[in-house]
N, C-alpha and C positions, 0 to 999 in steps of 0.2 A: 726319683723313681717314676713319678707320674709322667714326667717329660719324656722318659725313655719309652714308656708304654705308648704314649701318644705318637711319638716319632715312629715306633714300630708299626703302629696301625696306619699312620700316614704313608708309610712305605709299602705296606702289604696291600692296602685297598686298591691302588691303581693296578697292581699286578693281578689282583683277583678280577677286576673289571676287564682288563685286557685279555684275561684267560677265557672269557666268554667267546664261544664260537659264533661267527657270523654265518647267517644262512643266506646264501646268494642264489638267485634264480636268473635264468636267461629265458627270454621269450623271442621266438622268431616271428617278429611283427608281420613280415611280408607273407609268411605262410598263413597266419591267422587272417590277415586282411583278404587274401585271395580266396580263402575258404568261405568268406561271408557272402550270403545271398545279396545283401545290400550293396556290396562292392560290385558284384556281377551286374546288378541292375543299374548302378551308377555308370559303370563302364559302357554298358549298352546304350544308355541315354546319351552319354558323351559321344560315342561313336556315331549315333544317328544324327546328332546336331552337327558334328564335325563333317559328316558326309554331305549334309545340306550346304554348309559353307563351301566345301570343296567343289560341289557342283556349280554353285554360283560363281566362284572364282574361275572355274573353267569357262563359263559363259563369258565372263569379263575378258579373260585371256583371248578367247576366240575373236571377240569384237576388236580387241587391240590389234591382233594379227591382221584382221581385215582392214582396219584403218591404216596400219603401216604399209600393207600391200598396195592399198589405193594410193597412198602418198608416194611410194617408190615407183609406181607405174604412171605417175603423172608425166605428161609430155615435157621434154626439156625446155620447150619454149613457153611453158605455162606462166601466166602472169605472176609476178612476185607476191602481190597481195594475196592471191589465192593460195600459193604455196605456204606463205607465212600463216594464214588463217588455219590451214590444215595441220601445220606443224604445232601450232598453239593448241588445237583440238586434241592432238595426240598427247601433248605434254599434260594438259588438263586431265585427260582420261587416265594417264599413268598415275597422277596424283590421287585421283578418285579410287583407283584400284588399290593403291598403297594404303589409303585411309580405310577402305573396306577391309583389307587384309589385317590391318592393325586392330580395327574394331572387332573383327571376328576372333582374333587371337585373344584379345582382352575378355570378350564374352565367354570364350571357352575356358580360359583360366579362372574366371570368376565362378562359372558354373561348376567346374571341377572342385574348386575350393568349397563352394556351398554344399556340394554333394558329399565330399570327403570328410569335412569337419565332424558331422554327427557320427560317422562310421568310426573315425579314429577316437572320438570321445567314448564310444561304446567299448572299444578295445581297451582304452586307458582305464575305464571304470572296472572292467573285468580283471585287468592286471592288478589294480589296486585291491580289489576284493580278494583275489588269490593271495596277494601279498599279506594282507591282514589275517586271513584265515590260516595261512600256512606259516605265520610268524617269520616271514622273510625280513631280513635286514635290508636287502637290496634286490630289486629285479631290474635287470638291464636288458636292452635289446641285443639280440644275438645276430651277429653278422660274421659268418665264417671268414670273410675276407679281412675283417678288422681284428679278429682275435689272433694274438700272437702265441698265447699259451693259455691253457685251460686245465685246471686240476680240481679234484674233488676238495671240498664239498660244494660243488656247483650243480644245481638241479635245472633241467630243462622243464620249464613250466608251461611250455606251449600247449601240451595236451590239456592241462588244467584250465588255461585261458579259453581254449576252444570249447571245452565242456561247459564252462561258465556262460559262454555265449550261445550254447545250444547247437554247435556245429561239429561236424565230424572231421 
């Protein structure tokens, strides 16, 4: 008799546990991110630094064009050693330009990472807080392009996350 009761309890408990409803939330991370003043400031800072790098690259490009033009306009009977030296200068200059461009790209990527990590951490903390306070089982990023089907009970927690961050 006791075995039958224990067996019945063992069978019923998993069914009762699975009968609990999951509370699922979706957050539009991009919308929250773009509404943050920190994000706007970071993008402005990146834009300013990127503009400086672009201006420098343009100067380098203009110098490269000048050197190429000078090389192409050399007289046909120019001494081979002079032509060779000029060709080497152009090659060296191209390498320096490529190194500068790569260095600038790396600097911008590092700067973007350094600026964005604290911002995304703030959003993650707000999402976690909303999740705990709202007793959510799961909060997932919402991307309309990736969602194939959505049915209730799924809640858009984007406004709650924005409120937690103090943004409209």
